[in-house]
Structure formats: C-alpha cells, structure tokens
MIVEX-884119 format. One record per atom (N, C-alpha, C, O): x, y negated, z; residue number from 1. Coordinates in pm, whole numbers, always signed. Layout:
// MIVEX-884119
LUMMAR       u       v       w    k
LUMMAR       X       Y       Z  NUM
...
***
This chain:
// MIVEX-884119
LUMMAR       u       v       w    k
LUMMAR   +1871   +7598  +14979    1
LUMMAR   +1804   +7478  +15019    1
LUMMAR   +1906   +7365  +15022    1
LUMMAR   +2017   +7381  +15073    1
LUMMAR   +1868   +7252  +14966    2
LUMMAR   +1953   +7134  +14962    2
LUMMAR   +1887   +7025  +15045    2
LUMMAR   +1773   +6987  +15021    2
LUMMAR   +1960   +6976  +15144    3
LUMMAR   +1908   +6878  +15237    3
LUMMAR   +1967   +6740  +15210    3
LUMMAR   +2079   +6730  +15161    3
LUMMAR   +1890   +6634  +15241    4
LUMMAR   +1944   +6499  +15222    4
LUMMAR   +2063   +6474  +15315    4
LUMMAR   +2071   +6534  +15422    4
LUMMAR   +2155   +6388  +15276    5
LUMMAR   +2272   +6360  +15360    5
LUMMAR   +2235   +6310  +15500    5
LUMMAR   +2309   +6334  +15595    5
LUMMAR   +2123   +6242  +15512    6
LUMMAR   +2083   +6187  +15643    6
LUMMAR   +2005   +6287  +15729    6
LUMMAR   +1965   +6253  +15840    6
LUMMAR   +1984   +6408  +15680    7
LUMMAR   +1903   +6507  +15751    7
LUMMAR   +1966   +6544  +15885    7
LUMMAR   +2085   +6573  +15894    7
LUMMAR   +1882   +6543  +15989    8
LUMMAR   +1925   +6586  +16122    8
LUMMAR   +1822   +6687  +16171    8
LUMMAR   +1704   +6653  +16183    8
LUMMAR   +1863   +6810  +16200    9
LUMMAR   +1767   +6916  +16237    9
LUMMAR   +1682   +6883  +16360    9
LUMMAR   +1569   +6931  +16371    9
LUMMAR   +1733   +6803  +16451   10
LUMMAR   +1659   +6772  +16573   10
LUMMAR   +1573   +6646  +16561   10
LUMMAR   +1512   +6603  +16658   10
LUMMAR   +1568   +6586  +16443   11
LUMMAR   +1492   +6464  +16420   11
LUMMAR   +1345   +6496  +16394   11
LUMMAR   +1311   +6606  +16352   11
LUMMAR   +1258   +6399  +16421   12
LUMMAR   +1115   +6414  +16393   12
LUMMAR   +1078   +6358  +16255   12
LUMMAR    +961   +6360  +16217   12
LUMMAR   +1176   +6310  +16182   13
LUMMAR   +1152   +6256  +16048   13
LUMMAR   +1108   +6368  +15955   13
LUMMAR   +1167   +6476  +15954   13
LUMMAR   +1003   +6341  +15875   14
LUMMAR    +956   +6439  +15777   14
LUMMAR   +1003   +6397  +15639   14
LUMMAR   +1005   +6279  +15605   14
LUMMAR   +1041   +6496  +15560   15
LUMMAR   +1091   +6473  +15424   15
LUMMAR   +1000   +6544  +15325   15
LUMMAR    +946   +6650  +15356   15
LUMMAR    +982   +6487  +15206   16
LUMMAR    +908   +6560  +15103   16
LUMMAR    +988   +6683  +15061   16
LUMMAR   +1111   +6682  +15058   16
LUMMAR    +916   +6790  +15028   17
LUMMAR    +978   +6915  +14986   17
LUMMAR    +947   +6942  +14840   17
LUMMAR    +831   +6934  +14798   17
LUMMAR   +1049   +6972  +14763   18
LUMMAR   +1035   +7009  +14623   18
LUMMAR   +1089   +7151  +14608   18
LUMMAR   +1204   +7178  +14643   18
LUMMAR   +1005   +7242  +14557   19
LUMMAR   +1045   +7382  +14542   19
LUMMAR   +1059   +7415  +14394   19
LUMMAR    +969   +7388  +14315   19
LUMMAR   +1172   +7474  +14357   20
LUMMAR   +1192   +7527  +14222   20
LUMMAR   +1113   +7657  +14216   20
LUMMAR   +1146   +7754  +14285   20
LUMMAR   +1010   +7660  +14134   21
LUMMAR    +918   +7774  +14131   21
LUMMAR    +980   +7894  +14063   21
LUMMAR   +1050   +7882  +13963   21
LUMMAR    +954   +8007  +14119   22
LUMMAR    +998   +8138  +14071   22
LUMMAR    +957   +8158  +13925   22
LUMMAR    +845   +8123  +13887   22
LUMMAR   +1044   +8213  +13844   23
LUMMAR   +1022   +8220  +13702   23
LUMMAR    +970   +8349  +13643   23
LUMMAR    +945   +8352  +13523   23
LUMMAR    +952   +8454  +13718   24
LUMMAR    +899   +8578  +13663   24
LUMMAR    +977   +8699  +13710   24
LUMMAR   +1083   +8686  +13770   24
LUMMAR    +923   +8818  +13682   25
LUMMAR    +988   +8942  +13728   25
LUMMAR   +1132   +8953  +13679   25
LUMMAR   +1161   +8929  +13562   25
LUMMAR   +1220   +8990  +13770   26
LUMMAR   +1359   +9010  +13734   26
LUMMAR   +1443   +8883  +13730   26
LUMMAR   +1564   +8891  +13712   26
LUMMAR   +1381   +8766  +13747   27
LUMMAR   +1458   +8642  +13745   27
LUMMAR   +1524   +8619  +13881   27
LUMMAR   +1488   +8683  +13980   27
LUMMAR   +1620   +8528  +13884   28
LUMMAR   +1688   +8498  +14010   28
LUMMAR   +1720   +8349  +14015   28
LUMMAR   +1787   +8297  +13926   28
LUMMAR   +1670   +8282  +14118   29
LUMMAR   +1701   +8140  +14139   29
LUMMAR   +1814   +8121  +14238   29
LUMMAR   +1899   +8033  +14220   29
LUMMAR   +1816   +8201  +14344   30
LUMMAR   +1915   +8187  +14450   30
LUMMAR   +2039   +8266  +14413   30
LUMMAR   +2033   +8388  +14395   30
LUMMAR   +2153   +8198  +14401   31
LUMMAR   +2279   +8265  +14370   31
LUMMAR   +2395   +8179  +14422   31
LUMMAR   +2372   +8078  +14489   31
LUMMAR   +2515   +8218  +14392   32
LUMMAR   +2632   +8147  +14443   32
LUMMAR   +2685   +8041  +14347   32
LUMMAR   +2790   +7982  +14373   32
LUMMAR   +2616   +8016  +14239   33
LUMMAR   +2659   +7916  +14141   33
LUMMAR   +2599   +7780  +14174   33
LUMMAR   +2489   +7772  +14228   33
LUMMAR   +2672   +7674  +14144   34
LUMMAR   +2619   +7539  +14163   34
LUMMAR   +2603   +7473  +14027   34
LUMMAR   +2697   +7465  +13948   34
LUMMAR   +2483   +7426  +14002   35
LUMMAR   +2455   +7350  +13881   35
LUMMAR   +2378   +7226  +13923   35
LUMMAR   +2287   +7233  +14006   35
LUMMAR   +2414   +7114  +13868   36
LUMMAR   +2344   +6990  +13901   36
LUMMAR   +2214   +6983  +13823   36
LUMMAR   +2211   +7015  +13704   36
LUMMAR   +2108   +6942  +13890   37
LUMMAR   +1980   +6921  +13823   37
LUMMAR   +1905   +6809  +13895   37
LUMMAR   +1955   +6753  +13992   37
LUMMAR   +1787   +6778  +13848   38
LUMMAR   +1712   +6665  +13902   38
LUMMAR   +1672   +6687  +14048   38
LUMMAR   +1674   +6593  +14127   38
LUMMAR   +1637   +6810  +14086   39
LUMMAR   +1602   +6838  +14224   39
LUMMAR   +1717   +6811  +14320   39
LUMMAR   +1696   +6757  +14428   39
LUMMAR   +1836   +6849  +14280   40
LUMMAR   +1954   +6824  +14365   40
LUMMAR   +1985   +6674  +14372   40
LUMMAR   +2030   +6624  +14475   40
LUMMAR   +1961   +6605  +14263   41
LUMMAR   +1975   +6459  +14264   41
LUMMAR   +1879   +6397  +14366   41
LUMMAR   +1918   +6309  +14443   41
LUMMAR   +1753   +6444  +14366   42
LUMMAR   +1655   +6391  +14461   42
LUMMAR   +1696   +6419  +14605   42
LUMMAR   +1679   +6334  +14692   42
LUMMAR   +1750   +6538  +14630   43
LUMMAR   +1794   +6572  +14766   43
LUMMAR   +1910   +6483  +14808   43
LUMMAR   +1916   +6439  +14923   43
LUMMAR   +2001   +6456  +14717   44
LUMMAR   +2120   +6380  +14752   44
LUMMAR   +2102   +6231  +14760   44
LUMMAR   +2174   +6164  +14834   44
LUMMAR   +2006   +6176  +14685   45
LUMMAR   +1997   +6030  +14681   45
LUMMAR   +1859   +5974  +14711   45
LUMMAR   +1845   +5853  +14730   45
LUMMAR   +1757   +6058  +14716   46
LUMMAR   +1621   +6008  +14738   46
LUMMAR   +1551   +6069  +14859   46
LUMMAR   +1429   +6057  +14873   46
LUMMAR   +1628   +6133  +14947   47
LUMMAR   +1574   +6185  +15073   47
LUMMAR   +1465   +6291  +15055   47
LUMMAR   +1364   +6289  +15125   47
LUMMAR   +1485   +6382  +14963   48
LUMMAR   +1399   +6498  +14944   48
LUMMAR   +1470   +6622  +14997   48
LUMMAR   +1593   +6624  +15007   48
LUMMAR   +1394   +6725  +15032   49
LUMMAR   +1449   +6858  +15054   49
LUMMAR   +1416   +6937  +14928   49
LUMMAR   +1302   +6935  +14882   49
LUMMAR   +1514   +7004  +14873   50
LUMMAR   +1497   +7079  +14749   50
LUMMAR   +1532   +7225  +14775   50
LUMMAR   +1640   +7255  +14827   50
LUMMAR   +1442   +7315  +14740   51
LUMMAR   +1463   +7457  +14773   51
LUMMAR   +1432   +7548  +14656   51
LUMMAR   +1347   +7519  +14572   51
LUMMAR   +1505   +7658  +14652   52
LUMMAR   +1477   +7769  +14561   52
LUMMAR   +1420   +7883  +14645   52
LUMMAR   +1459   +7899  +14761   52
LUMMAR   +1330   +7961  +14588   53
LUMMAR   +1276   +8078  +14657   53
LUMMAR   +1281   +8196  +14561   53
LUMMAR   +1229   +8188  +14450   53
LUMMAR   +1342   +8305  +14605   54
LUMMAR   +1336   +8431  +14532   54
LUMMAR   +1247   +8525  +14612   54
LUMMAR   +1292   +8588  +14708   54
LUMMAR   +1123   +8534  +14574   55
LUMMAR   +1028   +8619  +14645   55
LUMMAR   +1028   +8761  +14590   55
LUMMAR   +1116   +8800  +14513   55
LUMMAR    +929   +8836  +14630   56
LUMMAR    +916   +8973  +14582   56
LUMMAR    +902   +8974  +14430   56
LUMMAR    +831   +8891  +14372   56
LUMMAR    +970   +9066  +14367   57
LUMMAR    +969   +9075  +14221   57
LUMMAR   +1088   +9009  +14156   57
LUMMAR   +1114   +9032  +14037   57
LUMMAR   +1162   +8928  +14230   58
LUMMAR   +1280   +8865  +14171   58
LUMMAR   +1392   +8966  +14154   58
LUMMAR   +1390   +9074  +14213   58
LUMMAR   +1488   +8931  +14072   59
LUMMAR   +1592   +9026  +14034   59
LUMMAR   +1707   +9040  +14131   59
LUMMAR   +1725   +8958  +14222   59
LUMMAR   +1784   +9144  +14111   60
LUMMAR   +1910   +9169  +14181   60
LUMMAR   +1896   +9188  +14331   60
LUMMAR   +1986   +9154  +14408   60
LUMMAR   +1780   +9243  +14374   61
LUMMAR   +1759   +9271  +14516   61
LUMMAR   +1714   +9415  +14537   61
LUMMAR   +1661   +9449  +14643   61
LUMMAR   +1736   +9498  +14439   62
LUMMAR   +1701   +9639  +14451   62
LUMMAR   +1569   +9672  +14381   62
LUMMAR   +1487   +9584  +14354   62
LUMMAR   +1553   +9799  +14352   63
LUMMAR   +1436   +9844  +14277   63
LUMMAR   +1305   +9826  +14355   63
LUMMAR   +1203   +9792  +14295   63
LUMMAR   +1308   +9848  +14486   64
LUMMAR   +1185   +9833  +14565   64
LUMMAR   +1134   +9690  +14556   64
LUMMAR   +1015   +9669  +14534   64
LUMMAR   +1221   +9594  +14574   65
LUMMAR   +1183   +9453  +14565   65
LUMMAR   +1132   +9419  +14425   65
LUMMAR   +1033   +9349  +14410   65
LUMMAR   +1201   +9468  +14326   66
LUMMAR   +1166   +9439  +14187   66
LUMMAR   +1028   +9493  +14150   66
LUMMAR    +951   +9425  +14082   66
LUMMAR    +998   +9613  +14195   67
LUMMAR    +873   +9677  +14154   67
LUMMAR    +755   +9649  +14247   67
LUMMAR    +649   +9710  +14232   67
LUMMAR    +772   +9558  +14343   68
LUMMAR    +658   +9516  +14425   68
LUMMAR    +548   +9451  +14341   68
LUMMAR    +432   +9450  +14381   68
LUMMAR    +584   +9397  +14226   69
LUMMAR    +487   +9330  +14140   69
LUMMAR    +417   +9422  +14041   69
LUMMAR    +328   +9377  +13969   69
LUMMAR    +456   +9547  +14035   70
LUMMAR    +400   +9637  +13935   70
LUMMAR    +248   +9638  +13943   70
LUMMAR    +190   +9674  +14046   70
LUMMAR    +184   +9598  +13834   71
LUMMAR     +38   +9586  +13821   71
LUMMAR     -24   +9485  +13917   71
LUMMAR    -144   +9490  +13944   71
LUMMAR     +57   +9393  +13969   72
LUMMAR      +6   +9288  +14059   72
LUMMAR     +66   +9152  +14025   72
LUMMAR     +75   +9065  +14111   72
LUMMAR    +107   +9132  +13900   73
LUMMAR    +169   +9006  +13859   73
LUMMAR     +72   +8889  +13884   73
LUMMAR     -46   +8896  +13850   73
LUMMAR    +124   +8784  +13943   74
LUMMAR     +42   +8666  +13972   74
LUMMAR     -29   +8672  +14106   74
LUMMAR    -119   +8592  +14131   74
LUMMAR     +11   +8763  +14192   75
LUMMAR     -53   +8775  +14324   75
LUMMAR     +49   +8753  +14435   75
LUMMAR     +56   +8644  +14493   75
LUMMAR    +127   +8856  +14466   76
LUMMAR    +213   +8848  +14583   76
LUMMAR    +329   +8750  +14568   76
LUMMAR    +376   +8695  +14668   76
LUMMAR    +375   +8726  +14447   77
LUMMAR    +485   +8630  +14433   77
LUMMAR    +437   +8488  +14461   77
LUMMAR    +515   +8404  +14505   77
LUMMAR    +311   +8461  +14435   78
LUMMAR    +254   +8331  +14469   78
LUMMAR    +246   +8316  +14621   78
LUMMAR    +278   +8211  +14676   78
LUMMAR    +204   +8423  +14688   79
LUMMAR    +199   +8422  +14835   79
LUMMAR    +337   +8394  +14894   79
LUMMAR    +348   +8320  +14992   79
LUMMAR    +441   +8452  +14836   80
LUMMAR    +577   +8430  +14886   80
LUMMAR    +617   +8283  +14874   80
LUMMAR    +683   +8230  +14964   80
LUMMAR    +579   +8218  +14766   81
LUMMAR    +610   +8076  +14747   81
LUMMAR    +538   +7991  +14852   81
LUMMAR    +595   +7897  +14907   81
LUMMAR    +412   +8024  +14878   82
LUMMAR    +333   +7949  +14977   82
LUMMAR    +392   +7966  +15117   82
LUMMAR    +405   +7869  +15192   82
LUMMAR    +429   +8089  +15151   83
LUMMAR    +489   +8115  +15283   83
LUMMAR    +619   +8038  +15299   83
LUMMAR    +646   +7981  +15405   83
LUMMAR    +700   +8035  +15195   84
LUMMAR    +827   +7961  +15202   84
LUMMAR    +803   +7811  +15220   84
LUMMAR    +878   +7745  +15291   84
LUMMAR    +700   +7758  +15157   85
LUMMAR    +671   +7615  +15168   85
LUMMAR    +626   +7576  +15309   85
LUMMAR    +651   +7465  +15354   85
LUMMAR    +560   +7669  +15376   86
LUMMAR    +512   +7639  +15513   86
LUMMAR    +626   +7639  +15609   86
LUMMAR    +607   +7616  +15728   86
***
C-alpha cells in the first residue's frame, strides 16, 4: 500500500483508493521490488491511496493458496478484492 505524503493515520480526512487488480492464477502483485507506475504517482502527488492485493489463487504463497481457485475461477478472488477495498 502506498500512502500520500500528507497521510496521517489519526486524521478524519478520506482519500480516494485505487487498487491494482489481481491478474490471474499464479500471478503476484505484492513483492519486494519497487517499480514506478501511474498509481504510485497518484499516491505521491495527487493524494490517492494506491494498493496491491494478492488474494487467494495468487502465486508464491503455497499450493493450498494457489489451488483455492480450482474450478472456481472468477469467484473467490473477486471476494478477496472487495474485502480488501472495505
């Protein structure tokens, strides 16, 4: 998650949230690499919160997590994105 420079956790100010949507089984958005993109630009200069979510079915989290989507593609990973947004 990338927060605006002016973000204060105890503030009542609300910020727009932009989520990088999960890309499919075995993919991974959250990692230790930094790459600049438009979402990070918005977080840094336009007062947005920008977040990545790796829900069930995403890669590199073990076989159980990966195979949660077996024969259920388009169901539970959408729920994970909605839960993260709330």
